[in-house]
C-alpha positions, -999 to +999 in steps of 0.1 A: -647+303+442-655+267+436-640+241+459-618+215+443-633+181+445-611+156+464-593+133+441-601+097+448-569+076+456-582+050+431-587+074+402-552+067+387-550+031+398-544+008+370-560-026+373-539-057+371-558-069+340-552-036+322-515-036+332-511-072+319-529-064+287-507-034+281-474-051+288-482-087+279-451-089+256-427-084+285-445-110+306-444-134+276-407-130+274-404-138+311-421-172+307-390-190+293-366-180+322-395-185+347-400-220+334-363-226+335-359-217+371-390-236+381-381-268+363-343-268+369-339-249+402-369-252+424-385-285+414-352-304+420-352-291+456-377-318+464-350-343+456-333-333+488-356-357+506-334-385+493-308-374+519-332-388+545-345-418+526-331-451+513-330-449+475-329-477+449-329-470+411-361-490+406-377-481+439-393-448+431-380-413+426-381-404+463-368-437+478-387-467+492-383-460+529-369-437+555-332-442+564-325-462+595-301-452+623-264-456+618-242-454+649-251-425+671-275-403+652-312-414+650-331-420+618-334-405+593-299-389+596-280-420+587-263-407+556-252-374+573-235-393+601-221-417+576-201-391+556-193-369+586-175-397+603-153-405+573-118-389+574-118-389+535-147-365+535-129-340+558-098-342+536-119-334+506-137-306+526-103-291+536-090-293+500-121-276+487-118-248+512-081-242+506-084-241+468-115-220+469-101-194+493-068-192+474-087-189+441-109-162+456-080-142+470-061-142+437-087-143+410-114-121+425-095-088+424-077-097+391-107-090+368-113-057+386-077-046+380-079-058+344-111-039+337-097-007+352-065-009+332-084-018+300-107+012+306-076+034+308-064+025+273-069+054+249-061+035+217-095+021+207-081-005+183-057-019+209-085-018+235-109-038+212-081-063+204-073-069+241-110-073+249-115-099+222-084-118+231-093-119+268-129-131+261-120-160+238-107-184+266-141-184+282-155-203+252-128-229+252-139-263+266-125-274+300-113-306+284-094-286+258-079-264+285-066-293+305-053-310+273-034-279+263-020-277+299-009-313+297+009-308+264+027-276+276+038-293+308+047-327+293+081-339+306+091-351+272+077-326+246+063-298+268+075-263+258+070-249+292+088-278+309+118-274+286+119-236+291+117-240+329+144-266+328+167-244+307+162-213+328+163-228+363+179-262+357+153-281+378+150-310+354+120-321+333+093-325+360+058-336+351+041-308+370+006-323+365+015-352+387+032-332+415+009-324+444+026-291+453+018-276+418-018-287+416-034-256+432-012-232+414-021-248+380-058-247+388-057-211+398-036-200+368-059-218+343-089-202+360-073-168+357-066-173+320-100-187+313-124-163+332-106-130+338-117-114+305-153-127+308-157-115+344-142-081+336-172-074+313-193-068+344-169-043+358-163-026+325-201-021+322-201-006+357-172+017+348-188+028+316-219+040+336-198+065+356-206+101+346-177+117+326-184+150+345-169+134+376-136+127+358-137+161+342-141+179+375-113+158+390-089+167+361-097+204+366-088+200+403-055+185+393-062+149+401-039+124+383-053+093+365-043+071+394-061+094+419-092+093+396-091+055+398-087+055+436-113+082+445-138+079+416-137+046+398-133+022+426-159+039+450-184+041+422-182+005+412-180-007+448-217-019+449-209-041+418-178-054+435-196-063+467-224-081+448-198-102+429-179-109+461-210-122+479-219-144+449-183-158+448-184-165+486-216-185+481-197-207+456-167-215+478-177-251+481-185-254+444-153-257+424-150-266+388-157-303+390-147-311+354-113-294+356-104-310+390-114-344+378-094-341+346-064-328+364-066-354+391-041-382+392-033-409+418-002-390+429-019-357+435-050-371+451-041-359+485-045-322+475-069-326+445-097-346+460-125-321+466-161-326+477-175-329+442-150-356+432-156-374+465-193-375+458-186-387+422-166-416+435-194-427+458-222-423+433-216-426+396-180-438+399-188-467+423-198-502+415-225-499+442-236-462+440-249-446+471-273-419+458-287-410+492-252-404+505-245-381+476-278-362+482-269-358+519-235-343+510-251-320+484-276-308+510-248-302+534-230-281+508-261-261+501-266-253+538-230-242+542-233-221+510-264-204+524-246-196+556-216-182+537-238-160+515-258-147+544-227-140+564-210-122+535-242-102+527-245-091+564-208-081+566-210-062+533-241-044+545-225-034+578-191-024+564-200-008+530-237-003+531-241-025+499-257-059+499-279-082+477-308-082+502 
């Protein structure tokens, strides 16, 4: 009986050149997103050096000298100490956290619930209609959204203001100017604008669940609500946790355009966030402080990294699901 010759571990190994030659079309398609991330995500990271250098518009892209000391901290941490000692920054930081956390608590589970309820619709025409209607607000400009809100809540011609006045008799209040209504209006407009769009991700995850699981549950006598609790939600839990981690990472990055458009002198105490604070001291100032804005941006990035890492660690320990 002939002995089988040992198979070399390199017999089936495909060389890198052969692999690239075989699948070059896929790598060619990757060039555009790769260039995008390199040019607009990674290369701008070198601009963070401006947080430690003195910058002038005509003094070079990376500043003309290292920043000097300020009060207590040594050079080149002048700009970090400068904004950390300002009460206005901590007010903006607090407002950012409050709005972000409230928005996360209310608007994070809402698309999940909407996707589950939408998936339970058996009338296909109604389901497609609801999907289309819920997606449309995502494509409406933020400027248009705030303009519509201003018209609806106008104290003179606003339909909602008149309706609230007739039902509750509170008078015609200009809600856009009142500080106590700012956060609620921001969260409600975010819910209207992004719920349907975000629900696409959860609908795709629900569609991927095997129908055999639901069939077996129905045979065992499970109701539709029990199927949602014990099949749908546990199955899409990895998707939910990934979305949660990503949302936590953006806690300090609110919609700058919407806040700026909704901001007035009367609601400034609750509407001033980190992004609008940076805007006032950079582009919105007669003497822009670009290095100060870079320092605040770097501070935000570090806090965001800590939040993402913490949420990822907690998710991995509690549910076994994480991004990395």
